[in-house]
mmCIF file of the C-alpha atoms, coordinates in Angstrom:
data_MODEL
# 
_entry.id   MODEL 
# 
loop_
_atom_site.group_PDB 
_atom_site.id 
_atom_site.type_symbol 
_atom_site.label_atom_id 
_atom_site.label_alt_id 
_atom_site.label_comp_id 
_atom_site.label_asym_id 
_atom_site.label_entity_id 
_atom_site.label_seq_id 
_atom_site.pdbx_PDB_ins_code 
_atom_site.Cartn_x 
_atom_site.Cartn_y 
_atom_site.Cartn_z 
_atom_site.occupancy 
_atom_site.B_iso_or_equiv 
_atom_site.pdbx_formal_charge 
_atom_site.auth_seq_id 
_atom_site.auth_comp_id 
_atom_site.auth_asym_id 
_atom_site.auth_atom_id 
_atom_site.pdbx_PDB_model_num 
ATOM 1   C CA . UNK A 1 1   ? -12.993 1.218   -8.048  1.00 0.00 ? 1   UNK A CA 1 
ATOM 2   C CA . UNK A 1 2   ? -16.138 0.187   -6.579  1.00 0.00 ? 2   UNK A CA 1 
ATOM 3   C CA . UNK A 1 3   ? -15.501 -2.964  -6.052  1.00 0.00 ? 3   UNK A CA 1 
ATOM 4   C CA . UNK A 1 4   ? -11.996 -2.169  -4.168  1.00 0.00 ? 4   UNK A CA 1 
ATOM 5   C CA . UNK A 1 5   ? -14.110 -0.064  -1.672  1.00 0.00 ? 5   UNK A CA 1 
ATOM 6   C CA . UNK A 1 6   ? -16.907 -2.664  -1.263  1.00 0.00 ? 6   UNK A CA 1 
ATOM 7   C CA . UNK A 1 7   ? -14.066 -4.974  0.270   1.00 0.00 ? 7   UNK A CA 1 
ATOM 8   C CA . UNK A 1 8   ? -12.862 -2.251  2.854   1.00 0.00 ? 8   UNK A CA 1 
ATOM 9   C CA . UNK A 1 9   ? -16.624 -1.361  3.525   1.00 0.00 ? 9   UNK A CA 1 
ATOM 10  C CA . UNK A 1 10  ? -16.674 -5.044  4.962   1.00 0.00 ? 10  UNK A CA 1 
ATOM 11  C CA . UNK A 1 11  ? -13.667 -4.595  6.905   1.00 0.00 ? 11  UNK A CA 1 
ATOM 12  C CA . UNK A 1 12  ? -14.234 -2.748  10.051  1.00 0.00 ? 12  UNK A CA 1 
ATOM 13  C CA . UNK A 1 13  ? -10.598 -2.673  11.646  1.00 0.00 ? 13  UNK A CA 1 
ATOM 14  C CA . UNK A 1 14  ? -9.304  -1.660  7.962   1.00 0.00 ? 14  UNK A CA 1 
ATOM 15  C CA . UNK A 1 15  ? -12.064 1.533   7.467   1.00 0.00 ? 15  UNK A CA 1 
ATOM 16  C CA . UNK A 1 16  ? -11.192 2.668   11.245  1.00 0.00 ? 16  UNK A CA 1 
ATOM 17  C CA . UNK A 1 17  ? -7.346  2.672   10.026  1.00 0.00 ? 17  UNK A CA 1 
ATOM 18  C CA . UNK A 1 18  ? -8.636  4.746   7.385   1.00 0.00 ? 18  UNK A CA 1 
ATOM 19  C CA . UNK A 1 19  ? -10.146 7.126   9.139   1.00 0.00 ? 19  UNK A CA 1 
ATOM 20  C CA . UNK A 1 20  ? -7.541  7.696   11.766  1.00 0.00 ? 20  UNK A CA 1 
ATOM 21  C CA . UNK A 1 21  ? -5.051  8.303   8.553   1.00 0.00 ? 21  UNK A CA 1 
ATOM 22  C CA . UNK A 1 22  ? -7.580  10.839  7.360   1.00 0.00 ? 22  UNK A CA 1 
ATOM 23  C CA . UNK A 1 23  ? -7.940  13.017  10.371  1.00 0.00 ? 23  UNK A CA 1 
ATOM 24  C CA . UNK A 1 24  ? -3.829  13.328  10.040  1.00 0.00 ? 24  UNK A CA 1 
ATOM 25  C CA . UNK A 1 25  ? -4.890  15.988  7.299   1.00 0.00 ? 25  UNK A CA 1 
ATOM 26  C CA . UNK A 1 26  ? -1.129  14.947  5.272   1.00 0.00 ? 26  UNK A CA 1 
ATOM 27  C CA . UNK A 1 27  ? -1.019  16.230  1.339   1.00 0.00 ? 27  UNK A CA 1 
ATOM 28  C CA . UNK A 1 28  ? -1.869  13.065  -0.924  1.00 0.00 ? 28  UNK A CA 1 
ATOM 29  C CA . UNK A 1 29  ? -1.870  10.713  1.810   1.00 0.00 ? 29  UNK A CA 1 
ATOM 30  C CA . UNK A 1 30  ? -3.124  6.963   0.776   1.00 0.00 ? 30  UNK A CA 1 
ATOM 31  C CA . UNK A 1 31  ? -2.829  3.550   2.922   1.00 0.00 ? 31  UNK A CA 1 
ATOM 32  C CA . UNK A 1 32  ? -1.188  1.810   0.621   1.00 0.00 ? 32  UNK A CA 1 
ATOM 33  C CA . UNK A 1 33  ? 0.976   -1.978  -0.255  1.00 0.00 ? 33  UNK A CA 1 
ATOM 34  C CA . UNK A 1 34  ? -0.236  -4.713  1.386   1.00 0.00 ? 34  UNK A CA 1 
ATOM 35  C CA . UNK A 1 35  ? -2.853  -3.329  3.096   1.00 0.00 ? 35  UNK A CA 1 
ATOM 36  C CA . UNK A 1 36  ? -4.913  -3.139  0.343   1.00 0.00 ? 36  UNK A CA 1 
ATOM 37  C CA . UNK A 1 37  ? -3.693  -5.872  -1.735  1.00 0.00 ? 37  UNK A CA 1 
ATOM 38  C CA . UNK A 1 38  ? -3.548  -8.562  0.884   1.00 0.00 ? 38  UNK A CA 1 
ATOM 39  C CA . UNK A 1 39  ? -7.165  -7.458  1.413   1.00 0.00 ? 39  UNK A CA 1 
ATOM 40  C CA . UNK A 1 40  ? -8.114  -8.270  -2.416  1.00 0.00 ? 40  UNK A CA 1 
ATOM 41  C CA . UNK A 1 41  ? -5.918  -11.465 -2.377  1.00 0.00 ? 41  UNK A CA 1 
ATOM 42  C CA . UNK A 1 42  ? -7.917  -12.941 0.925   1.00 0.00 ? 42  UNK A CA 1 
ATOM 43  C CA . UNK A 1 43  ? -11.157 -11.915 -0.736  1.00 0.00 ? 43  UNK A CA 1 
ATOM 44  C CA . UNK A 1 44  ? -9.823  -14.028 -3.953  1.00 0.00 ? 44  UNK A CA 1 
ATOM 45  C CA . UNK A 1 45  ? -8.962  -16.931 -1.706  1.00 0.00 ? 45  UNK A CA 1 
ATOM 46  C CA . UNK A 1 46  ? -12.418 -16.513 0.146   1.00 0.00 ? 46  UNK A CA 1 
ATOM 47  C CA . UNK A 1 47  ? -10.167 -16.363 3.724   1.00 0.00 ? 47  UNK A CA 1 
ATOM 48  C CA . UNK A 1 48  ? -12.570 -15.880 6.269   1.00 0.00 ? 48  UNK A CA 1 
ATOM 49  C CA . UNK A 1 49  ? -10.640 -14.102 8.245   1.00 0.00 ? 49  UNK A CA 1 
ATOM 50  C CA . UNK A 1 50  ? -7.753  -11.240 7.044   1.00 0.00 ? 50  UNK A CA 1 
ATOM 51  C CA . UNK A 1 51  ? -4.186  -12.175 6.783   1.00 0.00 ? 51  UNK A CA 1 
ATOM 52  C CA . UNK A 1 52  ? -1.920  -10.537 9.855   1.00 0.00 ? 52  UNK A CA 1 
ATOM 53  C CA . UNK A 1 53  ? -0.696  -7.308  8.362   1.00 0.00 ? 53  UNK A CA 1 
ATOM 54  C CA . UNK A 1 54  ? 3.020   -7.570  9.309   1.00 0.00 ? 54  UNK A CA 1 
ATOM 55  C CA . UNK A 1 55  ? 2.597   -3.612  9.337   1.00 0.00 ? 55  UNK A CA 1 
ATOM 56  C CA . UNK A 1 56  ? 0.754   -0.841  7.594   1.00 0.00 ? 56  UNK A CA 1 
ATOM 57  C CA . UNK A 1 57  ? 2.164   1.187   5.029   1.00 0.00 ? 57  UNK A CA 1 
ATOM 58  C CA . UNK A 1 58  ? 0.836   4.768   5.147   1.00 0.00 ? 58  UNK A CA 1 
ATOM 59  C CA . UNK A 1 59  ? 2.278   7.160   2.054   1.00 0.00 ? 59  UNK A CA 1 
ATOM 60  C CA . UNK A 1 60  ? 2.165   10.883  1.650   1.00 0.00 ? 60  UNK A CA 1 
ATOM 61  C CA . UNK A 1 61  ? 3.503   13.549  -0.453  1.00 0.00 ? 61  UNK A CA 1 
ATOM 62  C CA . UNK A 1 62  ? 4.949   16.980  1.061   1.00 0.00 ? 62  UNK A CA 1 
ATOM 63  C CA . UNK A 1 63  ? 7.701   18.683  -0.415  1.00 0.00 ? 63  UNK A CA 1 
ATOM 64  C CA . UNK A 1 64  ? 7.623   21.422  1.986   1.00 0.00 ? 64  UNK A CA 1 
ATOM 65  C CA . UNK A 1 65  ? 7.892   19.199  4.633   1.00 0.00 ? 65  UNK A CA 1 
ATOM 66  C CA . UNK A 1 66  ? 11.643  20.292  6.566   1.00 0.00 ? 66  UNK A CA 1 
ATOM 67  C CA . UNK A 1 67  ? 12.270  17.600  9.269   1.00 0.00 ? 67  UNK A CA 1 
ATOM 68  C CA . UNK A 1 68  ? 12.773  14.258  7.647   1.00 0.00 ? 68  UNK A CA 1 
ATOM 69  C CA . UNK A 1 69  ? 11.945  12.397  11.235  1.00 0.00 ? 69  UNK A CA 1 
ATOM 70  C CA . UNK A 1 70  ? 8.415   13.710  10.847  1.00 0.00 ? 70  UNK A CA 1 
ATOM 71  C CA . UNK A 1 71  ? 7.031   10.271  10.291  1.00 0.00 ? 71  UNK A CA 1 
ATOM 72  C CA . UNK A 1 72  ? 7.768   9.521   13.504  1.00 0.00 ? 72  UNK A CA 1 
ATOM 73  C CA . UNK A 1 73  ? 5.346   12.032  14.813  1.00 0.00 ? 73  UNK A CA 1 
ATOM 74  C CA . UNK A 1 74  ? 2.616   11.050  12.952  1.00 0.00 ? 74  UNK A CA 1 
ATOM 75  C CA . UNK A 1 75  ? 3.702   6.788   13.076  1.00 0.00 ? 75  UNK A CA 1 
ATOM 76  C CA . UNK A 1 76  ? 3.693   7.613   16.931  1.00 0.00 ? 76  UNK A CA 1 
ATOM 77  C CA . UNK A 1 77  ? 0.337   9.387   16.966  1.00 0.00 ? 77  UNK A CA 1 
ATOM 78  C CA . UNK A 1 78  ? -1.188  6.482   14.903  1.00 0.00 ? 78  UNK A CA 1 
ATOM 79  C CA . UNK A 1 79  ? 0.101   3.811   17.155  1.00 0.00 ? 79  UNK A CA 1 
ATOM 80  C CA . UNK A 1 80  ? -1.282  5.422   20.191  1.00 0.00 ? 80  UNK A CA 1 
ATOM 81  C CA . UNK A 1 81  ? -5.048  5.829   18.749  1.00 0.00 ? 81  UNK A CA 1 
ATOM 82  C CA . UNK A 1 82  ? -4.694  1.973   17.349  1.00 0.00 ? 82  UNK A CA 1 
ATOM 83  C CA . UNK A 1 83  ? -1.722  0.478   19.170  1.00 0.00 ? 83  UNK A CA 1 
ATOM 84  C CA . UNK A 1 84  ? -2.697  -3.039  17.697  1.00 0.00 ? 84  UNK A CA 1 
ATOM 85  C CA . UNK A 1 85  ? -1.241  -2.475  14.244  1.00 0.00 ? 85  UNK A CA 1 
ATOM 86  C CA . UNK A 1 86  ? 2.738   -1.518  13.218  1.00 0.00 ? 86  UNK A CA 1 
ATOM 87  C CA . UNK A 1 87  ? 2.260   1.710   11.593  1.00 0.00 ? 87  UNK A CA 1 
ATOM 88  C CA . UNK A 1 88  ? 4.719   2.696   8.580   1.00 0.00 ? 88  UNK A CA 1 
ATOM 89  C CA . UNK A 1 89  ? 4.613   6.407   7.357   1.00 0.00 ? 89  UNK A CA 1 
ATOM 90  C CA . UNK A 1 90  ? 6.877   7.579   4.569   1.00 0.00 ? 90  UNK A CA 1 
ATOM 91  C CA . UNK A 1 91  ? 7.247   10.960  3.002   1.00 0.00 ? 91  UNK A CA 1 
ATOM 92  C CA . UNK A 1 92  ? 7.087   9.812   -0.694  1.00 0.00 ? 92  UNK A CA 1 
ATOM 93  C CA . UNK A 1 93  ? 8.944   13.575  -1.369  1.00 0.00 ? 93  UNK A CA 1 
ATOM 94  C CA . UNK A 1 94  ? 12.197  12.127  0.137   1.00 0.00 ? 94  UNK A CA 1 
ATOM 95  C CA . UNK A 1 95  ? 12.191  8.546   -0.232  1.00 0.00 ? 95  UNK A CA 1 
ATOM 96  C CA . UNK A 1 96  ? 13.618  9.101   -3.925  1.00 0.00 ? 96  UNK A CA 1 
ATOM 97  C CA . UNK A 1 97  ? 16.709  9.425   -2.311  1.00 0.00 ? 97  UNK A CA 1 
ATOM 98  C CA . UNK A 1 98  ? 16.628  6.289   -0.512  1.00 0.00 ? 98  UNK A CA 1 
ATOM 99  C CA . UNK A 1 99  ? 15.886  4.437   -3.620  1.00 0.00 ? 99  UNK A CA 1 
ATOM 100 C CA . UNK A 1 100 ? 18.417  5.827   -6.002  1.00 0.00 ? 100 UNK A CA 1 
ATOM 101 C CA . UNK A 1 101 ? 15.976  7.250   -8.584  1.00 0.00 ? 101 UNK A CA 1 
ATOM 102 C CA . UNK A 1 102 ? 15.371  10.594  -9.659  1.00 0.00 ? 102 UNK A CA 1 
ATOM 103 C CA . UNK A 1 103 ? 13.006  13.149  -7.332  1.00 0.00 ? 103 UNK A CA 1 
ATOM 104 C CA . UNK A 1 104 ? 9.499   11.693  -7.226  1.00 0.00 ? 104 UNK A CA 1 
ATOM 105 C CA . UNK A 1 105 ? 6.377   14.325  -8.304  1.00 0.00 ? 105 UNK A CA 1 
ATOM 106 C CA . UNK A 1 106 ? 3.265   12.513  -6.061  1.00 0.00 ? 106 UNK A CA 1 
ATOM 107 C CA . UNK A 1 107 ? 2.652   9.466   -4.022  1.00 0.00 ? 107 UNK A CA 1 
ATOM 108 C CA . UNK A 1 108 ? 1.718   7.976   -7.421  1.00 0.00 ? 108 UNK A CA 1 
ATOM 109 C CA . UNK A 1 109 ? 4.359   8.399   -9.141  1.00 0.00 ? 109 UNK A CA 1 
ATOM 110 C CA . UNK A 1 110 ? 6.382   6.957   -6.525  1.00 0.00 ? 110 UNK A CA 1 
ATOM 111 C CA . UNK A 1 111 ? 4.401   3.907   -6.324  1.00 0.00 ? 111 UNK A CA 1 
ATOM 112 C CA . UNK A 1 112 ? 5.050   3.933   -9.656  1.00 0.00 ? 112 UNK A CA 1 
ATOM 113 C CA . UNK A 1 113 ? 8.752   2.361   -8.597  1.00 0.00 ? 113 UNK A CA 1 
ATOM 114 C CA . UNK A 1 114 ? 7.461   -0.181  -5.990  1.00 0.00 ? 114 UNK A CA 1 
ATOM 115 C CA . UNK A 1 115 ? 8.868   -3.930  -7.104  1.00 0.00 ? 115 UNK A CA 1 
ATOM 116 C CA . UNK A 1 116 ? 5.564   -5.323  -7.953  1.00 0.00 ? 116 UNK A CA 1 
ATOM 117 C CA . UNK A 1 117 ? 2.679   -3.272  -9.445  1.00 0.00 ? 117 UNK A CA 1 
ATOM 118 C CA . UNK A 1 118 ? 0.273   -5.430  -7.742  1.00 0.00 ? 118 UNK A CA 1 
ATOM 119 C CA . UNK A 1 119 ? 1.562   -3.236  -4.529  1.00 0.00 ? 119 UNK A CA 1 
ATOM 120 C CA . UNK A 1 120 ? 1.537   -0.272  -5.765  1.00 0.00 ? 120 UNK A CA 1 
ATOM 121 C CA . UNK A 1 121 ? -2.079  0.135   -4.995  1.00 0.00 ? 121 UNK A CA 1 
ATOM 122 C CA . UNK A 1 122 ? -3.591  2.893   -2.262  1.00 0.00 ? 122 UNK A CA 1 
ATOM 123 C CA . UNK A 1 123 ? -7.325  3.987   -0.709  1.00 0.00 ? 123 UNK A CA 1 
ATOM 124 C CA . UNK A 1 124 ? -7.601  6.969   1.317   1.00 0.00 ? 124 UNK A CA 1 
ATOM 125 C CA . UNK A 1 125 ? -10.864 8.800   2.573   1.00 0.00 ? 125 UNK A CA 1 
ATOM 126 C CA . UNK A 1 126 ? -11.526 11.844  0.911   1.00 0.00 ? 126 UNK A CA 1 
ATOM 127 C CA . UNK A 1 127 ? -15.060 12.300  2.861   1.00 0.00 ? 127 UNK A CA 1 
ATOM 128 C CA . UNK A 1 128 ? -17.581 10.738  5.268   1.00 0.00 ? 128 UNK A CA 1 
ATOM 129 C CA . UNK A 1 129 ? -18.187 8.045   3.566   1.00 0.00 ? 129 UNK A CA 1 
ATOM 130 C CA . UNK A 1 130 ? -16.264 8.716   0.454   1.00 0.00 ? 130 UNK A CA 1 
ATOM 131 C CA . UNK A 1 131 ? -13.187 7.019   -0.493  1.00 0.00 ? 131 UNK A CA 1 
ATOM 132 C CA . UNK A 1 132 ? -10.745 7.169   -3.265  1.00 0.00 ? 132 UNK A CA 1 
ATOM 133 C CA . UNK A 1 133 ? -8.392  4.214   -4.448  1.00 0.00 ? 133 UNK A CA 1 
ATOM 134 C CA . UNK A 1 134 ? -5.167  4.538   -6.769  1.00 0.00 ? 134 UNK A CA 1 
ATOM 135 C CA . UNK A 1 135 ? -2.697  2.510   -8.829  1.00 0.00 ? 135 UNK A CA 1 
ATOM 136 C CA . UNK A 1 136 ? 0.326   3.148   -10.493 1.00 0.00 ? 136 UNK A CA 1 
ATOM 137 C CA . UNK A 1 137 ? -0.605  0.009   -12.936 1.00 0.00 ? 137 UNK A CA 1 
ATOM 138 C CA . UNK A 1 138 ? -4.774  -0.094  -12.644 1.00 0.00 ? 138 UNK A CA 1 
ATOM 139 C CA . UNK A 1 139 ? -6.481  -2.940  -10.722 1.00 0.00 ? 139 UNK A CA 1 
ATOM 140 C CA . UNK A 1 140 ? -7.300  -5.490  -13.240 1.00 0.00 ? 140 UNK A CA 1 
ATOM 141 C CA . UNK A 1 141 ? -4.135  -7.553  -12.511 1.00 0.00 ? 141 UNK A CA 1 
ATOM 142 C CA . UNK A 1 142 ? -4.479  -7.287  -8.456  1.00 0.00 ? 142 UNK A CA 1 
ATOM 143 C CA . UNK A 1 143 ? -8.097  -9.099  -9.043  1.00 0.00 ? 143 UNK A CA 1 
ATOM 144 C CA . UNK A 1 144 ? -6.583  -11.158 -11.534 1.00 0.00 ? 144 UNK A CA 1 
ATOM 145 C CA . UNK A 1 145 ? -4.578  -12.626 -8.833  1.00 0.00 ? 145 UNK A CA 1 
ATOM 146 C CA . UNK A 1 146 ? -1.637  -11.595 -11.033 1.00 0.00 ? 146 UNK A CA 1 
ATOM 147 C CA . UNK A 1 147 ? 2.042   -11.135 -9.262  1.00 0.00 ? 147 UNK A CA 1 
ATOM 148 C CA . UNK A 1 148 ? 4.102   -8.694  -11.604 1.00 0.00 ? 148 UNK A CA 1 
ATOM 149 C CA . UNK A 1 149 ? 7.652   -7.047  -11.478 1.00 0.00 ? 149 UNK A CA 1 
ATOM 150 C CA . UNK A 1 150 ? 7.984   -3.723  -12.276 1.00 0.00 ? 150 UNK A CA 1 
ATOM 151 C CA . UNK A 1 151 ? 10.355  -3.194  -14.746 1.00 0.00 ? 151 UNK A CA 1 
ATOM 152 C CA . UNK A 1 152 ? 11.850  -0.381  -13.232 1.00 0.00 ? 152 UNK A CA 1 
ATOM 153 C CA . UNK A 1 153 ? 13.198  -2.490  -10.728 1.00 0.00 ? 153 UNK A CA 1 
ATOM 154 C CA . UNK A 1 154 ? 15.914  -5.208  -11.045 1.00 0.00 ? 154 UNK A CA 1 
ATOM 155 C CA . UNK A 1 155 ? 13.579  -8.566  -11.079 1.00 0.00 ? 155 UNK A CA 1 
ATOM 156 C CA . UNK A 1 156 ? 16.041  -9.987  -8.843  1.00 0.00 ? 156 UNK A CA 1 
ATOM 157 C CA . UNK A 1 157 ? 14.756  -7.785  -6.354  1.00 0.00 ? 157 UNK A CA 1 
ATOM 158 C CA . UNK A 1 158 ? 11.098  -9.089  -7.353  1.00 0.00 ? 158 UNK A CA 1 
ATOM 159 C CA . UNK A 1 159 ? 11.938  -12.824 -6.668  1.00 0.00 ? 159 UNK A CA 1 
ATOM 160 C CA . UNK A 1 160 ? 13.667  -12.568 -3.641  1.00 0.00 ? 160 UNK A CA 1 
ATOM 161 C CA . UNK A 1 161 ? 10.307  -10.296 -2.542  1.00 0.00 ? 161 UNK A CA 1 
ATOM 162 C CA . UNK A 1 162 ? 7.717   -13.249 -3.862  1.00 0.00 ? 162 UNK A CA 1 
ATOM 163 C CA . UNK A 1 163 ? 10.196  -15.531 -1.802  1.00 0.00 ? 163 UNK A CA 1 
ATOM 164 C CA . UNK A 1 164 ? 10.782  -14.058 1.375   1.00 0.00 ? 164 UNK A CA 1 
ATOM 165 C CA . UNK A 1 165 ? 7.071   -12.750 1.961   1.00 0.00 ? 165 UNK A CA 1 
ATOM 166 C CA . UNK A 1 166 ? 5.941   -16.061 0.789   1.00 0.00 ? 166 UNK A CA 1 
ATOM 167 C CA . UNK A 1 167 ? 3.314   -14.616 -1.043  1.00 0.00 ? 167 UNK A CA 1 
ATOM 168 C CA . UNK A 1 168 ? 3.216   -18.219 -2.747  1.00 0.00 ? 168 UNK A CA 1 
ATOM 169 C CA . UNK A 1 169 ? 1.732   -19.926 0.437   1.00 0.00 ? 169 UNK A CA 1 
ATOM 170 C CA . UNK A 1 170 ? 0.125   -17.758 1.675   1.00 0.00 ? 170 UNK A CA 1 
ATOM 171 C CA . UNK A 1 171 ? -1.919  -17.174 -1.426  1.00 0.00 ? 171 UNK A CA 1 
ATOM 172 C CA . UNK A 1 172 ? -1.577  -20.310 -3.521  1.00 0.00 ? 172 UNK A CA 1 
ATOM 173 C CA . UNK A 1 173 ? -4.454  -19.050 -6.601  1.00 0.00 ? 173 UNK A CA 1 
ATOM 174 C CA . UNK A 1 174 ? -1.673  -16.509 -7.467  1.00 0.00 ? 174 UNK A CA 1 
ATOM 175 C CA . UNK A 1 175 ? 0.376   -15.982 -10.892 1.00 0.00 ? 175 UNK A CA 1 
ATOM 176 C CA . UNK A 1 176 ? 3.168   -15.028 -10.926 1.00 0.00 ? 176 UNK A CA 1 
ATOM 177 C CA . UNK A 1 177 ? 4.142   -12.872 -14.330 1.00 0.00 ? 177 UNK A CA 1 
ATOM 178 C CA . UNK A 1 178 ? 7.132   -13.066 -15.545 1.00 0.00 ? 178 UNK A CA 1 
ATOM 179 C CA . UNK A 1 179 ? 8.415   -10.416 -18.147 1.00 0.00 ? 179 UNK A CA 1 
ATOM 180 C CA . UNK A 1 180 ? 8.881   -11.397 -21.867 1.00 0.00 ? 180 UNK A CA 1 
# 
């Protein structure tokens, strides 16, 4: 998605974060969720400054990883390089157990269970100056400033997140899409 990549190319801090994660060489690895979503929402709201990130979600899929705490090594590495960010690195191959789902088959499959459709987005560097974007539900609703619940999760979880994260206050042009 060229439009999304252009937004990242104009954000030096996010580009550096993408590059540092690329250097980890983790399988099916993306910077995801608010890292992508907030950039688009800020753009749609014509914000001059980026909304501060609570954390940076790094998701990857490695079914051969045997140590459940390996993510801490990656978080520590990224924190040393870019200490201004709070890094959250998670292997999606094991997250199904925490979430009470059947095993996920890929990073994208895991993202398809996230509570909001517009959060299930990611970007990664695949080579110098080349990026790949993925989304479990497409990018249209994200760029249309919509906020949609994922039918795989309880609607109450969606509503609780919308309220607790104060997205409608931060980005007042958002439209909540209620299921039929």
